[in-house]
N, C-alpha and C positions, 0 to 999 in steps of 0.2 A: 552489674549484669549478672545474672545466672545462667549459665548455658548447661544443659543437661538431657537426658534421655528418660522417658516416661517409667522405663522398668526400674529406674533408680530412685522414684520420689513416691512410690505407691503409698509409704507409711509416713513420709515427710509431713510435718505440721508447721505451719508458718504463724507468725505474731499476727500478720495481717489476716484477719479470718475472710476478708473478700478473696484471697488467693487461695485459701482452702476451699471455698465454693467452687471456684474454677476448677480446680483438680478433682473435686468430687463429681461435677458435671462431666470431665473427661473421662473418668474411669467407668461412669454408669450408663454411659451413651457412645452410639456408633456415630462418630462425627462426621464420616463419610456419608451418612445418610443424612445428613441436616442438609435443609435447603440452602441454597446460595444466599448471601446476605445476613442480615441481622437477626439473631434469636435471643430473646430476653432470658435471662437467668435469674437475676435477683434486681429487678427495676434499674435505677440509675447505677447500683452499686457493682454488678458484674451483667454483661453480656459478650457474645461471641459472634465475629463476623467471619461468615464461611466462604471461602475465596478458591477460586479455580484459575490457573493462567499460566502462561510460558514467561520465564523470567525476561529481564531486560538487561541489556547492555549496561555497564556501571554508570557510564557518562549520562545514562537516561534515568538514573533512579535519584531518589531524594534523600538527604541526611536530615533526619528530624527528632525530634523530641515531643515529650507530652508533659504537661504541668499537674493535672490533676488526676490522671489514671495511669497505672502501669500497663504496658503491653505483655502478654504472654502469647508469643507466636511460636505456634506449634505446626511443624510440617507433616502432613499426614501421608503423603506420598510424592515421590519425586526428590530432589535434590534442590536446596536454594541456597544461595550466597547471601551472607548477612553481614555487611559491613559493620565497624564500630569505632568510636574514638568517644574520650570522656569530654565533656563540656569544658573542662577547666583547661585543655590544650591551649596555648596561646595562639596556634595558628588558625583556630576554629572561630569562625564569625556568624553571627545571625545573619539571615537572608531574608529580609523583609521582616513583617510584623508578626506577632504571635496571634494566632486565629482561636479566639476563645470559644467560637461554636464549634469548631472542629477539635479542639484542645491539642493545637498542632504548631510547632514553628519548625521552619527550615533553617539550615545551616549549610555553609561551605566550608570546605578546608579538607585536608588528606586525612584517609583513614588510618587507624593504628592497625588495622588488620581486616580481613574477611574470613569468616567462618563458614564452613559448609555444613547447613544443616541437612540430615537426611530423614527419612520416616521415622517418625515418633521423638526426633530431636526437637527441643524448645529453647527459646531464649525468654527471660523476663528481664524488662529493661524499665530502669527508673529514669526519673526527670534527668539525671545527670548522665546517662547514657544516650549519647548520640547513636542512633542506628540508621542503616541503610538497608531496608529490606528489598526483596524482589530481583536481586543482582542473579542474572543468568549463569547456570553452571554448564547446561546443554540445551537441547530443544525441546526436553521432555515436559509434559503437562505437571504442574505443581498444585496439589491440593493442600489447603492450609486453612487452619482456624485460627483467628487473632482475637484472643480474649480482652477486654476493657475492664481493667479492675481498678476500682475508685481507692485513690489514697485514705488512709483515715488520718 
């Protein structure tokens, strides 16, 4: 998992070219002006889901991972809690079956921690990074962009 702020990543290059495409799109567009829902960037390789919501209580949020795509979850405004735990923790168990269409599996188990993501903060999560987005910090609206980045 990488946790960062956009101001620190403007000149960073990643080995995975699809991550670089996502960051290029971030720096060249006003993401708050994107319509809610999916916007294609590079076909099945990179797209973004623009979201707007109020966070939920932790017990209502899902612990998840993805097998074929990385998530780059970027808070545009507001504050969101992001829970995390590594998949190899003995106390974490899969909850149900992997959904290949959604590229998503749910898990149950205690978190290692919760990070507060503020405006322009992001996380990049790999398949081994179980993450729990949407955790409520306050009652304010959260504006967010979730980039789906195909793993090469």
